[in-house]
C-alpha positions as CSV (number, residue, x, y, z in Angstrom):
1,M,100.3,80.2,-24.6
2,E,102.1,80.2,-28.0
3,D,100.0,77.4,-29.1
4,R,96.5,79.3,-28.0
5,R,97.9,82.3,-29.9
6,L,98.6,80.6,-33.0
7,R,95.1,79.1,-32.9
8,A,93.4,82.5,-32.4
9,P,90.8,83.7,-35.1
10,L,91.2,86.5,-37.3
11,P,90.1,89.8,-35.9
12,S,86.2,90.7,-36.4
13,P,84.7,94.0,-37.1
14,P,84.8,96.4,-34.1
15,G,81.0,96.3,-33.5
16,K,80.8,92.9,-33.9
17,D,83.1,92.1,-31.3
18,L,81.6,94.3,-28.9
19,R,78.6,92.4,-29.1
20,E,80.2,88.8,-28.8
21,E,82.3,90.0,-26.0
22,K,79.3,90.8,-24.1
23,T,77.4,87.8,-25.1
24,Y,80.3,85.6,-24.2
25,G,80.8,87.2,-21.0
26,N,77.5,86.7,-19.7
27,V,78.1,83.1,-20.8
28,L,81.0,83.0,-18.8
29,A,79.5,84.4,-15.9
30,E,76.8,81.9,-15.8
31,L,79.4,79.0,-16.1
32,E,81.0,80.2,-13.1
33,S,78.1,80.4,-11.0
34,V,77.4,77.3,-9.2
35,D,73.8,77.4,-8.9
36,L,72.7,77.5,-12.8
37,P,72.4,74.3,-14.6
38,L,75.3,74.1,-17.4
39,G,73.1,72.3,-19.7
40,T,70.9,75.1,-20.8
41,T,73.9,77.9,-20.7
42,L,76.1,75.5,-23.1
43,R,73.3,74.7,-25.3
44,S,72.7,78.4,-25.9
45,V,76.4,79.0,-27.1
46,Y,76.0,76.3,-29.6
47,D,72.5,77.3,-30.7
48,D,73.5,80.6,-31.5
49,Q,75.8,81.3,-34.7
50,P,78.1,78.8,-36.8
51,N,81.3,78.8,-35.3
52,A,80.3,80.4,-32.2
53,H,81.4,77.7,-30.1
54,K,85.1,78.3,-31.4
55,R,84.7,82.0,-30.5
56,F,83.4,80.8,-27.0
57,M,86.5,78.6,-26.6
58,E,88.7,81.3,-27.2
59,K,87.1,83.4,-24.9
60,L,87.0,80.6,-22.1
61,D,91.0,80.4,-22.7
62,A,91.5,84.1,-22.3
63,R,89.2,84.0,-18.8
64,I,91.7,81.1,-17.8
65,R,94.9,83.3,-18.4
66,N,93.5,85.8,-16.6
67,H,92.6,83.5,-13.5
68,D,96.0,81.8,-13.8
69,R,97.8,85.5,-13.5
70,E,95.9,86.2,-10.4
71,I,96.5,83.0,-8.7
72,E,100.5,83.5,-9.5
73,K,100.2,86.9,-8.3
74,M,98.4,85.5,-4.7
75,C,101.0,82.8,-4.2
76,N,104.2,84.9,-4.9
77,F,102.6,87.1,-2.1
78,H,101.9,84.5,0.3
79,H,104.9,82.4,-0.6
80,Q,107.5,83.6,2.2
81,G,104.9,83.4,5.0
82,F,104.6,79.7,3.9
83,V,108.0,79.0,3.5
84,D,108.3,80.2,7.3
85,A,105.2,78.4,8.6
86,I,107.0,75.3,7.0
87,T,110.3,76.2,8.9
88,E,108.6,76.6,12.4
89,L,106.8,73.5,11.9
90,L,109.7,71.4,11.5
91,K,111.3,72.7,14.4
92,V,107.9,71.6,16.5
93,R,108.2,68.2,15.0
94,A,110.7,66.8,17.3
95,D,108.9,68.1,20.2
96,A,105.8,66.8,19.2
97,E,107.3,63.3,18.8
98,K,108.7,63.3,22.6
99,L,105.3,64.3,23.6
100,M,103.7,61.7,21.5
101,G,105.9,59.3,23.1
102,Q,105.3,60.3,27.2
103,V,101.7,60.4,26.0
104,T,101.6,56.9,25.1
105,D,103.7,55.5,27.8
106,T,101.3,57.7,30.3
107,N,98.1,56.1,28.7
108,R,99.7,52.2,28.8
109,R,100.1,52.9,32.6
110,L,96.7,54.4,32.8
111,Q,95.3,51.6,31.1
112,D,97.4,49.1,33.3
113,A,95.9,50.6,36.1
114,G,92.5,50.9,35.4
115,R,92.0,47.5,34.0
116,E,91.4,45.8,37.3
117,V,89.0,48.7,38.4
118,T,87.3,48.3,34.9
119,A,86.8,44.6,35.9
120,Q,85.6,45.3,39.1
121,T,83.2,48.0,38.0
122,E,81.7,45.4,35.4
123,E,81.4,42.5,37.7
124,V,79.6,45.1,40.3
125,I,77.5,46.3,37.6
126,R,76.7,42.7,36.3
127,C,75.9,41.9,39.9
128,R,73.3,44.4,40.4
129,V,72.0,43.9,37.0
130,Q,71.4,40.3,38.5
131,Q,70.4,41.6,41.7
132,R,67.8,43.6,40.1
133,N,66.7,40.6,37.7
134,M,66.2,38.3,40.5
135,A,64.1,40.8,42.6
136,T,62.0,41.4,39.4
137,T,61.8,37.7,38.8
138,V,61.1,36.9,42.8
139,E,58.1,39.5,42.3
140,K,56.7,38.0,39.1
141,L,57.0,34.9,40.5
142,H,55.0,36.1,43.4
143,L,52.2,36.7,40.8
144,C,52.8,33.5,38.9
145,I,53.0,30.8,41.6
146,P,49.5,31.1,42.4
147,V,48.1,30.8,38.8
148,L,50.5,27.7,38.4
149,E,49.4,26.1,41.6
150,M,45.6,27.0,40.6
151,Y,46.3,25.2,37.1
152,S,48.2,22.4,38.7
153,K,45.4,21.8,40.9
154,L,42.9,22.1,38.1
155,K,44.8,19.2,36.5
156,E,44.6,17.3,39.6
157,Q,40.8,17.8,39.5
158,L,40.7,16.7,36.0
159,E,42.4,13.4,36.5
160,S,40.5,12.6,39.2
161,K,37.4,13.4,37.6
162,R,36.1,16.1,39.9
163,Y,34.8,18.3,37.1
164,Y,32.4,20.6,38.7
165,A,35.6,21.6,41.0
166,A,37.8,21.8,37.8
167,L,35.5,24.3,36.3
168,K,34.9,26.2,39.5
169,T,39.0,26.5,39.4
170,M,38.8,27.5,35.7
171,E,36.6,30.2,36.8
172,Q,38.9,31.5,39.1
173,L,41.9,31.4,36.9
174,E,40.1,33.4,34.4
175,N,38.5,36.0,36.4
176,I,41.3,36.4,39.2
177,Y,44.6,35.0,38.5
178,I,45.3,34.8,34.7
179,P,44.4,38.9,34.5
180,R,47.4,39.7,36.7
181,V,50.1,38.1,34.6
182,S,48.1,38.0,31.3
183,Q,51.5,39.5,29.7
184,Y,53.6,36.3,29.9
185,R,53.1,33.7,27.1
186,F,52.6,30.7,29.3
187,C,49.3,32.6,30.5
188,Q,48.3,33.2,27.2
189,I,48.6,29.5,26.4
190,M,46.9,28.7,29.7
191,A,44.2,31.0,28.7
192,E,43.8,29.4,25.4
193,T,43.6,25.9,26.9
194,L,41.0,26.6,29.2
195,P,37.9,26.7,26.7
196,K,39.4,23.6,25.4
197,L,39.4,21.9,28.5
198,R,35.7,23.1,29.2
199,E,34.7,21.3,26.0
200,E,36.7,18.2,27.1
201,I,35.0,18.4,30.5
202,K,31.5,18.4,28.5
203,E,32.6,15.5,26.3
204,V,33.7,13.5,29.2
205,S,30.7,14.1,31.4
206,M,28.3,13.2,28.6
207,S,30.1,10.0,28.0
208,D,29.7,9.4,31.5
209,L,25.9,10.1,31.1
210,K,25.6,7.8,28.3
211,D,27.5,5.2,30.4
212,F,25.0,6.0,32.9
213,L,21.7,5.6,30.7
214,E,23.4,2.5,29.5
215,S,23.6,1.4,33.1
216,I,20.2,1.9,34.0
217,R,19.0,0.2,31.0
218,K,20.9,-2.6,32.0
219,H,19.8,-2.7,35.5
220,S,15.8,-1.5,35.0
221,D,15.1,-5.3,35.1
222,K,16.8,-5.5,38.4
223,I,15.4,-2.2,39.9
224,G,11.9,-2.9,38.5
225,E,11.9,-6.8,40.1
226,T,13.0,-5.4,43.4
227,A,10.3,-2.7,43.5
228,M,7.4,-5.2,42.5
229,R,8.7,-7.5,45.2
230,Q,8.7,-5.1,47.9
231,V,4.9,-4.2,46.9
232,R,4.1,-7.8,46.8
233,V,5.8,-8.4,50.1
234,R,4.0,-5.3,52.0
235,G,0.7,-6.7,50.3
236,E,1.1,-10.2,51.7
237,G,2.3,-9.0,55.0
238,S,-0.2,-6.1,55.8
239,S,-3.0,-4.0,54.1
240,Q,-1.4,-0.9,54.9
241,H,-0.5,1.8,52.2
242,K,2.3,1.2,49.8
243,S,5.0,3.6,49.9
244,C,7.2,4.6,47.7
245,W,9.9,1.9,47.5
246,L,13.1,4.0,46.5
247,C,12.2,6.4,49.1
248,L,11.8,3.9,51.8
249,S,15.0,2.0,50.7
250,Q,16.8,5.5,51.0
251,A,15.2,6.2,54.5
252,S,16.2,2.7,56.0
253,G,19.1,1.7,53.9
254,S,17.4,-1.5,52.8
255,F,14.7,-4.0,53.3
256,T,15.1,-7.6,54.1
257,A,12.8,-10.1,52.5
258,P,12.2,-13.4,53.6
259,D,14.8,-14.9,52.0
260,E,17.2,-12.2,50.9
261,A,18.9,-8.5,51.3
262,V,16.8,-6.4,48.9
263,L,19.2,-4.0,47.0
264,T,18.4,-0.2,46.6
265,A,18.5,1.8,43.3
266,H,22.0,3.1,44.5
267,D,23.1,-0.3,45.3
268,L,22.3,-1.2,41.5
269,V,23.1,2.1,39.7
270,D,25.6,5.1,40.5
271,F,23.6,8.3,40.1
272,S,26.7,10.4,40.7
273,P,27.2,11.0,36.7
274,V,23.7,12.5,35.9
275,Y,24.5,14.8,38.9
276,R,27.6,15.8,37.8
277,C,26.9,16.2,34.4
278,L,23.9,18.4,35.5
279,H,25.9,20.7,37.6
280,I,28.7,20.9,34.8
281,Y,26.2,22.2,32.3
282,T,24.7,24.2,34.8
283,V,28.3,26.2,35.4
284,L,28.7,26.1,31.7
285,G,25.2,28.0,31.1
286,D,24.2,25.2,28.9
287,R,21.8,23.5,31.4
288,E,18.8,23.4,28.7
289,T,20.5,21.5,26.3
290,F,21.7,19.0,28.8
291,E,18.1,18.5,30.0
292,N,16.7,18.5,26.5
293,Y,19.3,15.7,25.6
294,Y,18.3,13.8,28.8
295,R,14.7,13.9,28.4
296,K,14.9,12.7,24.6
297,Q,17.3,10.0,25.6
298,R,14.8,8.8,27.9
299,K,12.0,8.8,25.7
300,K,13.9,6.5,23.2
301,Q,14.8,4.2,26.2
302,A,11.4,4.5,27.1
303,R,10.3,3.3,23.5
304,L,12.7,0.5,23.8
305,V,11.7,-0.8,27.1
306,L,7.8,-0.8,26.0
307,Q,8.6,-2.9,22.9
308,P,7.7,-6.5,23.8
309,Q,9.2,-9.8,22.4
310,S,7.2,-11.6,20.2
311,N,6.7,-14.5,22.1
312,M,6.0,-12.5,25.3
313,H,2.6,-14.3,25.7
314,E,4.0,-17.7,26.1
315,T,5.3,-17.7,29.6
316,V,4.9,-16.0,32.7
317,E,8.4,-14.9,32.8
318,G,8.0,-12.9,29.5
319,Y,5.4,-10.7,31.1
320,R,7.3,-10.6,34.4
321,K,10.4,-9.3,32.5
322,Y,8.5,-6.7,30.6
323,F,7.0,-5.1,33.7
324,N,10.1,-5.5,35.4
325,Q,12.1,-3.2,32.9
326,I,9.1,-0.5,32.8
327,V,9.0,-0.3,36.4
328,G,12.5,0.2,36.8
329,F,12.4,3.0,34.2
330,F,9.9,4.9,36.0
331,V,11.4,4.1,39.4
332,V,14.6,5.8,38.2
333,E,12.7,8.8,36.6
334,D,10.9,9.2,40.4
335,H,14.2,9.4,41.6
336,I,15.7,11.7,39.2
337,L,12.6,13.8,39.7
338,H,13.4,14.1,43.3
339,A,16.8,14.3,43.5
340,T,17.4,16.9,41.0
341,Q,16.0,20.4,40.6
342,G,14.2,20.5,37.2
343,L,16.3,17.8,35.1
344,V,12.8,16.3,34.8
345,T,9.5,17.5,35.9
346,R,6.3,16.2,37.2
347,V,4.7,17.2,33.6
348,F,7.6,15.2,32.0
349,T,6.8,12.1,34.2
350,E,3.2,11.9,33.5
351,E,3.4,12.6,29.7
352,L,6.3,9.8,29.4
353,W,3.7,7.7,31.9
354,N,0.7,8.4,29.6
355,M,2.3,7.5,26.3
356,A,4.0,4.3,28.2
357,L,0.5,3.5,29.5
358,S,-1.2,3.3,26.0
359,K,1.5,1.4,24.6
360,I,1.3,-1.1,27.8
361,I,-2.5,-1.6,27.3
362,A,-2.5,-2.1,23.6
363,V,0.6,-4.6,24.0
364,L,-1.3,-6.6,26.8
365,R,-4.6,-6.5,24.9
366,T,-2.7,-8.0,21.9
367,H,-0.7,-10.7,23.8
368,S,-3.2,-11.7,25.9
369,S,-5.6,-12.6,23.5
370,Y,-3.4,-15.3,22.2
371,C,-3.1,-16.7,25.7
372,N,-5.0,-20.0,26.0
373,D,-4.0,-21.2,29.5
374,P,-5.9,-20.0,32.3
375,D,-3.2,-20.4,34.5
376,L,-0.9,-18.1,32.7
377,V,-3.6,-15.5,32.3
378,L,-4.4,-15.5,36.3
379,E,-0.5,-15.2,36.6
380,L,-0.4,-12.0,34.3
381,K,-3.4,-10.3,36.2
382,N,-1.4,-10.9,39.3
383,L,1.6,-9.2,37.9
384,I,-0.4,-6.4,36.4
385,V,-2.0,-5.7,40.1
386,I,1.3,-5.8,41.7
387,F,2.7,-3.3,38.3
388,A,-0.3,-1.2,39.1
389,D,0.0,-1.0,42.6
390,T,3.8,0.0,42.4
391,L,3.6,2.5,39.9
392,Q,0.6,4.0,42.0
393,G,3.0,4.1,44.8
394,Y,4.9,6.5,43.0
395,G,2.0,9.0,41.9
396,F,1.2,7.5,38.4
397,Q,-2.4,7.0,37.5
398,V,-3.4,3.6,37.0
399,N,-7.1,3.1,36.3
400,R,-6.9,2.3,32.9
401,L,-4.8,-1.0,33.9
402,F,-7.7,-1.9,36.3
403,D,-10.1,-1.1,33.3
404,L,-7.8,-3.1,31.1
405,L,-8.0,-6.2,34.1
406,F,-11.9,-6.2,33.3
407,E,-11.1,-7.0,29.6
408,I,-8.6,-9.6,30.4
409,R,-11.2,-11.0,33.0
410,D,-13.2,-11.9,30.2
411,Q,-10.2,-13.3,28.4
412,Y,-9.7,-15.5,31.5
413,N,-13.4,-16.5,31.7
414,E,-13.1,-17.6,28.0
415,T,-9.8,-20.0,28.7
416,L,-11.6,-21.3,31.7
417,L,-14.4,-22.3,29.6
418,K,-12.5,-23.7,27.0
419,K,-10.6,-25.8,29.9
420,W,-13.9,-26.9,31.2
421,A,-15.1,-27.7,28.1
422,V,-12.3,-30.5,27.7
423,V,-13.0,-31.5,31.5
424,F,-16.8,-32.0,30.7
425,R,-16.3,-33.8,27.7
426,E,-13.8,-36.2,29.2
427,I,-16.2,-36.7,32.2
428,F,-18.8,-37.6,29.6
429,E,-16.4,-39.6,27.6
430,L,-15.5,-41.8,30.8
431,D,-19.2,-42.0,32.1
432,N,-20.8,-45.5,31.9
433,Y,-24.6,-44.1,32.2
434,S,-25.4,-46.3,34.8
435,P,-26.8,-45.8,38.1
436,I,-23.9,-45.4,40.6
437,P,-23.4,-48.6,42.9
438,V,-22.8,-48.1,46.7
439,E,-22.0,-51.1,48.7
440,N,-21.7,-49.5,52.1
441,E,-22.4,-46.6,54.2
442,D,-19.1,-44.8,53.7
443,E,-19.3,-45.3,49.8
444,Y,-22.7,-43.5,50.2
445,K,-21.3,-40.9,52.3
446,S,-18.4,-40.4,49.8
447,V,-20.7,-39.7,46.8
448,V,-23.2,-37.6,48.8
449,G,-20.2,-35.8,50.5
450,R,-19.2,-34.5,46.6
451,F,-23.0,-34.1,45.4
452,P,-25.9,-32.9,47.5
453,F,-28.4,-36.1,47.0
454,H,-31.0,-36.6,49.1
455,D,-33.7,-39.1,48.9
456,A,-35.7,-40.7,52.0
457,E,-36.6,-43.7,49.8
458,I,-33.4,-44.8,48.8
459,E,-31.7,-43.9,52.0
460,K,-34.1,-46.5,53.8
461,Q,-32.6,-49.3,51.0
462,P,-30.6,-51.8,52.8
463,F,-27.0,-52.0,51.1
464,P,-25.8,-52.6,48.3
465,K,-28.1,-50.3,46.4
466,K,-27.8,-47.7,43.6
467,L,-28.1,-43.8,43.3
468,P,-30.2,-42.9,40.4
469,M,-27.6,-40.7,38.4
470,S,-24.6,-41.8,36.9
471,Q,-20.8,-41.1,38.2
472,S,-20.7,-38.0,35.8
473,V,-23.2,-36.0,38.1
474,P,-21.1,-35.7,41.1
475,Q,-18.1,-34.8,39.1
476,I,-19.6,-32.1,37.0
477,Y,-20.8,-30.8,40.3
478,I,-17.4,-30.8,41.8
479,Q,-16.0,-28.9,38.5
480,V,-18.3,-26.4,38.6
481,K,-17.8,-25.5,42.0
482,E,-14.0,-25.7,41.0
483,F,-14.7,-23.2,38.3
484,I,-16.0,-20.8,40.8
485,Y,-13.0,-20.9,42.6
486,A,-10.9,-20.4,39.6
487,S,-13.1,-17.7,38.6
488,L,-12.7,-16.1,42.2
489,K,-9.2,-16.1,41.8
490,F,-9.1,-13.5,39.0
491,S,-11.4,-11.1,41.2
492,E,-8.9,-11.0,44.2
493,S,-6.9,-8.0,44.8
494,L,-9.0,-6.0,42.0
495,H,-10.3,-3.6,44.6
496,R,-13.7,-4.2,44.0
497,S,-16.7,-4.4,46.4
498,S,-18.1,-7.8,47.4
499,T,-21.1,-7.2,45.5
500,E,-19.4,-6.7,42.6
501,V,-17.3,-9.9,42.8
502,D,-20.3,-11.8,43.3
503,D,-21.9,-10.5,40.5
504,M,-18.8,-11.4,38.4
505,L,-18.9,-15.0,40.2
506,R,-22.2,-15.4,39.2
507,K,-22.2,-14.3,35.6
508,S,-19.0,-16.5,34.8
509,T,-20.8,-19.5,36.4
510,N,-23.9,-18.8,34.2
511,L,-21.6,-18.7,31.1
512,L,-20.3,-22.2,32.2
513,L,-23.5,-23.7,32.6
514,T,-25.5,-22.0,29.6
515,R,-23.0,-22.0,27.0
516,T,-19.9,-24.6,28.0
517,L,-21.9,-27.4,30.0
518,S,-25.3,-27.0,27.7
519,G,-23.1,-27.1,24.4
520,C,-21.4,-30.2,25.8
521,L,-24.6,-32.0,26.8
522,H,-26.1,-31.2,23.5
523,N,-23.0,-32.4,21.7
524,L,-22.9,-35.7,23.7
525,I,-26.9,-36.3,23.0
526,R,-26.4,-35.8,19.3
527,K,-23.5,-38.6,19.3
528,P,-24.6,-41.4,17.2
529,H,-23.1,-44.1,20.0
530,I,-25.5,-42.6,22.5
531,G,-28.2,-45.1,22.7
532,L,-32.0,-44.9,24.3
533,T,-30.7,-46.1,27.7
534,E,-28.0,-43.6,27.6
535,L,-30.3,-40.7,26.7
536,V,-32.7,-42.1,29.6
537,Q,-29.7,-41.7,32.0
538,I,-29.0,-38.5,31.0
539,I,-32.3,-37.0,31.5
540,I,-32.0,-38.4,35.1
541,N,-29.1,-36.8,35.3
542,T,-29.9,-33.2,34.3
543,T,-33.1,-33.4,36.5
544,H,-30.6,-34.1,39.6
545,L,-28.0,-31.0,38.3
546,E,-30.8,-28.9,38.1
547,Q,-31.9,-29.9,41.4
548,A,-28.2,-29.0,42.7
549,C,-28.3,-25.4,41.3
550,K,-29.7,-24.0,44.5
551,Y,-26.7,-25.4,46.6
552,L,-24.3,-23.8,43.6
553,E,-26.0,-20.3,44.5
554,E,-25.5,-21.2,48.3
555,F,-21.9,-21.8,47.6
556,I,-21.3,-18.6,45.9
557,T,-23.0,-16.7,48.6
558,N,-20.9,-18.5,51.2
559,I,-17.8,-17.2,49.4
560,T,-19.0,-13.8,48.9
561,N,-20.9,-12.9,51.7
562,V,-23.8,-11.2,49.8
563,S,-27.4,-12.3,50.4
564,P,-29.4,-13.7,47.4
565,E,-32.0,-11.5,48.3
566,T,-29.7,-8.3,47.4
567,V,-31.0,-6.2,44.7
568,H,-29.6,-6.8,41.2
569,T,-28.0,-10.3,42.3
570,T,-27.6,-12.0,39.4
571,R,-29.5,-15.7,39.5
572,L,-28.0,-18.6,37.9
573,Y,-29.6,-20.0,34.8
574,G,-29.0,-23.5,35.7
575,L,-32.5,-24.2,35.4
576,S,-32.9,-23.4,32.1
577,T,-30.0,-25.1,30.8
578,F,-30.9,-28.4,32.2
579,K,-34.4,-28.2,31.0
580,D,-33.3,-27.2,27.5
581,A,-30.7,-30.3,27.7
582,R,-33.4,-32.6,29.0
583,H,-35.7,-31.6,26.1
584,A,-33.3,-32.2,23.6
585,A,-32.8,-35.7,25.3
586,E,-36.4,-36.3,25.0
587,G,-36.2,-35.3,21.3
588,E,-33.4,-37.6,20.9
589,I,-35.1,-40.6,22.4
590,Y,-38.4,-39.9,20.3
591,T,-36.3,-39.7,17.2
592,K,-34.0,-42.7,17.9
593,L,-37.2,-44.9,19.1
594,N,-38.9,-44.0,15.8
595,Q,-35.5,-45.0,13.9
596,K,-35.6,-48.0,15.4
597,I,-39.5,-48.8,14.6
598,D,-38.2,-47.6,11.1
599,E,-35.5,-50.4,11.2
600,F,-38.1,-53.3,12.3
601,I,-40.5,-52.0,9.5
602,Q,-38.0,-52.3,6.9
603,L,-37.7,-56.0,7.8
604,A,-41.5,-56.5,7.0
605,D,-41.8,-58.9,3.8
606,Y,-45.4,-59.4,3.6
607,E,-47.0,-61.8,0.9
608,W,-49.7,-59.6,-0.2
609,G,-51.0,-62.2,-2.6
610,M,-50.8,-65.2,0.3
611,A,-53.7,-67.3,0.3
612,E,-54.4,-67.5,4.0
613,S,-52.7,-66.0,7.4
614,D,-50.3,-67.8,9.3
615,G,-52.3,-67.5,12.2
616,R,-50.4,-65.1,14.6
617,A,-48.5,-62.1,14.1
618,S,-45.6,-61.4,12.0
619,G,-41.9,-62.1,12.9
620,Y,-40.4,-58.6,12.4
621,L,-43.4,-57.4,14.5
622,M,-43.0,-59.6,17.3
623,D,-39.2,-58.4,17.4
624,L,-40.5,-55.0,17.2
625,I,-42.9,-55.3,20.3
626,N,-40.1,-57.4,22.1
627,F,-37.6,-54.2,21.7
628,L,-40.4,-52.0,22.7
629,R,-41.0,-53.6,25.7
630,S,-37.5,-53.9,27.2
631,T,-37.2,-49.9,26.2
632,F,-40.6,-48.9,27.9
633,Q,-39.2,-50.7,30.9
634,V,-36.2,-48.6,31.3
635,F,-38.5,-45.3,30.5
636,T,-40.1,-46.4,34.0
637,H,-37.0,-44.5,35.5
638,L,-38.0,-41.3,33.5
639,P,-40.8,-38.7,34.7
640,G,-44.0,-40.4,33.9
641,K,-45.0,-37.5,31.2
642,V,-41.7,-38.3,29.2
643,A,-42.4,-42.2,29.3
644,Q,-46.3,-41.4,28.3
645,T,-45.0,-38.9,25.5
646,A,-42.2,-41.5,24.3
647,C,-44.9,-44.2,24.4
648,M,-47.4,-42.2,22.7
649,S,-44.9,-41.0,20.0
650,A,-43.8,-44.8,19.3
651,C,-47.3,-45.8,18.9
652,K,-48.1,-43.0,16.3
653,H,-45.3,-43.6,14.4
654,L,-46.0,-47.4,14.6
655,A,-49.5,-46.6,13.3
656,T,-48.5,-44.0,10.6
657,S,-45.9,-46.5,9.3
658,L,-48.4,-49.4,8.9
659,M,-50.9,-47.0,7.3
660,Q,-48.2,-46.1,4.8
661,M,-47.5,-49.8,4.0
662,L,-51.2,-50.3,3.1
663,L,-51.5,-47.1,1.2
664,D,-48.4,-47.6,-0.6
665,T,-48.7,-46.4,-4.2
666,E,-46.6,-49.6,-5.6
667,L,-49.0,-52.0,-4.1
668,K,-51.3,-53.2,-6.7
669,Q,-53.6,-56.1,-5.2
670,I,-54.1,-57.4,-1.9
671,S,-55.2,-61.1,-1.1
672,M,-57.7,-61.7,1.8
673,G,-55.0,-64.0,3.2
674,A,-52.7,-60.8,3.3
675,I,-55.4,-58.7,4.9
676,Q,-56.0,-61.3,7.8
677,Q,-52.4,-61.4,8.4
678,F,-52.1,-57.4,8.6
679,N,-55.1,-57.4,10.6
680,L,-53.4,-60.2,13.1
681,D,-50.4,-57.5,13.2
682,V,-52.7,-54.5,14.1
683,I,-54.4,-56.6,16.9
684,Q,-51.0,-57.8,18.5
685,C,-49.9,-53.8,18.5
686,E,-53.2,-53.3,20.1
687,C,-52.6,-55.3,22.8
688,E,-49.4,-54.5,23.5
689,Y,-50.4,-50.8,23.5
690,C,-52.6,-51.6,26.4
691,W,-50.0,-53.4,28.1
692,T,-47.5,-50.7,27.6
693,S,-50.2,-48.1,28.4
694,H,-50.5,-49.9,31.7
695,S,-46.5,-49.9,32.6
696,V,-46.2,-46.4,31.7
697,N,-49.7,-45.2,33.5
698,I,-51.2,-43.7,29.9
699,E,-55.0,-43.3,30.6
700,T,-56.9,-44.4,27.6
701,S,-60.3,-44.9,26.5
702,G,-60.5,-47.2,23.4
703,H,-57.1,-46.9,22.0
704,G,-57.9,-43.8,19.7
705,E,-55.0,-41.8,21.1
706,C,-52.6,-44.1,19.2
707,G,-54.5,-44.6,15.9
708,L,-54.9,-48.4,16.2
709,T,-58.8,-48.6,16.4
710,D,-59.8,-48.5,12.9
711,R,-58.2,-51.7,11.7
């Protein structure tokens, strides 16, 4: 207190002190208030006047002293009561400690006594909690167990590949069982797994479908072979309607062929993958995707099946395998069409067949054109007929295949013509062009049994005797009949009338006669080694072959049972064929005869300046006359007109050659002896002409016809 008074400032003027007192009083009041911020109040003190803070401190100290005096007064007033309270409190302390001991002891005994009760109570509580949890668990398990059982059933179905049943189980899980316990984590996981399982089922079923498609591709050959065999067996056994092979197989189990049991399509291919996959995609609402995929894949397989091997035309097995694969393909499609609802439609199969048919016809047309073996073409025709009949039994249109057979028939006829051209050439090459000798009745019957020959004069002659034609005539006749038989084989099973078959046989026979045989005869006639004797025999042969044409017509009539008088019946052109060949042979005789005359004329060596003649005909001319005698002797076997024409032609050619010899421009002069010698030669020719004319029955009047009169 003394220090504070020593630091007190000097007294200020009364008015000033009063204002400061009021100001600082307000500041102190503000400081004592707890609601106002101190910063603003203190800042007002320091911002007022210089040294104001010192005066404020003084006022603050004075206020503190006032409060200290008030506190002291209050303490002095209450001091005795405080002392009395402390005294009373000290008296109670001993009782409190005693009470505390009693309470502690009581608490200890209470705790010891309640500990066992607490333990039992906790056990009861725990048991009741467990019991409640177990009841809840059992209740929830009753809801979860069916879900787990269904899921376990689903797993078993997937493992046993019963995918359709598995999809039904999934549907029940999703719609019935899982919603009941959807709050559990395992159900959520299960629900998330089901879509994945569906995709796996789709993938697995699609994989099975691919295996199925691969399987039917491998077994199409066997399926088609079996189907075509059944058609062939039924065709051989009866002429009844050919039913669907697969339907018959399903109805009766299997057919029994003569040597082996026939397998059905179900024995070769398991169709369950396609049924299963179809059901799965139907359940999943994606049937259209499956149908499109199946049809697309089958179209691809169809294109592969329709692609032939490059050397297919070389063997019949190549064609057979090609047909078997195609038939197997469409047998499977027909089965799918009837066994499923809408997977394939009749429109789809017909479109597929039309596409295949166009390809098949193009392939057969190309490959058959490479074939030169008639036996192979005939086997191809038989395969096409069985192929067409088989597919027709399944309701496919095969008219275009039978139209193709007519094209192949022309190809077959061409191959036959080529084959018989070789046969005819061999016959002509091996012929000796001499009349057929017969030693006895058996040999005679053997010849007339092969060739229709009847001649009363020759029949009256004793054995041994000779028939006018050479060995090639009956051989040619037999081969023509063999050709007719071969041509008839192609006409079988074409579902054509007898009239059409008769017409086809006659047309093909006409081609053989007018083209093949005629060509071989003309080539034979023009060969250099064929002499006059051979040409004469050829003329005789063609005469007898021409006479035999009527028997060939009767032969065709007996085969087809079509009367020759039927309207539009085609006639054989053998008459004109053999007439043309005979005319060609006759012309060749004239040509060769003139060539031989020219050869002799070239040997003539007249000495145009000789003094006198030899008194007899020239040597070259006598050789020529001897040759003509022997040749005209052979001509006696020819028809009279042919011999006469040959004689006249030879004489005219000789006369023309002799005249040209005299009129040769290089001949400058001729002696009288040479003229006499030439005259002797001409006289000899006249005499020889008269003899020859008598031999070949030429009616003459003064030799004028041969041109030898003017000497």
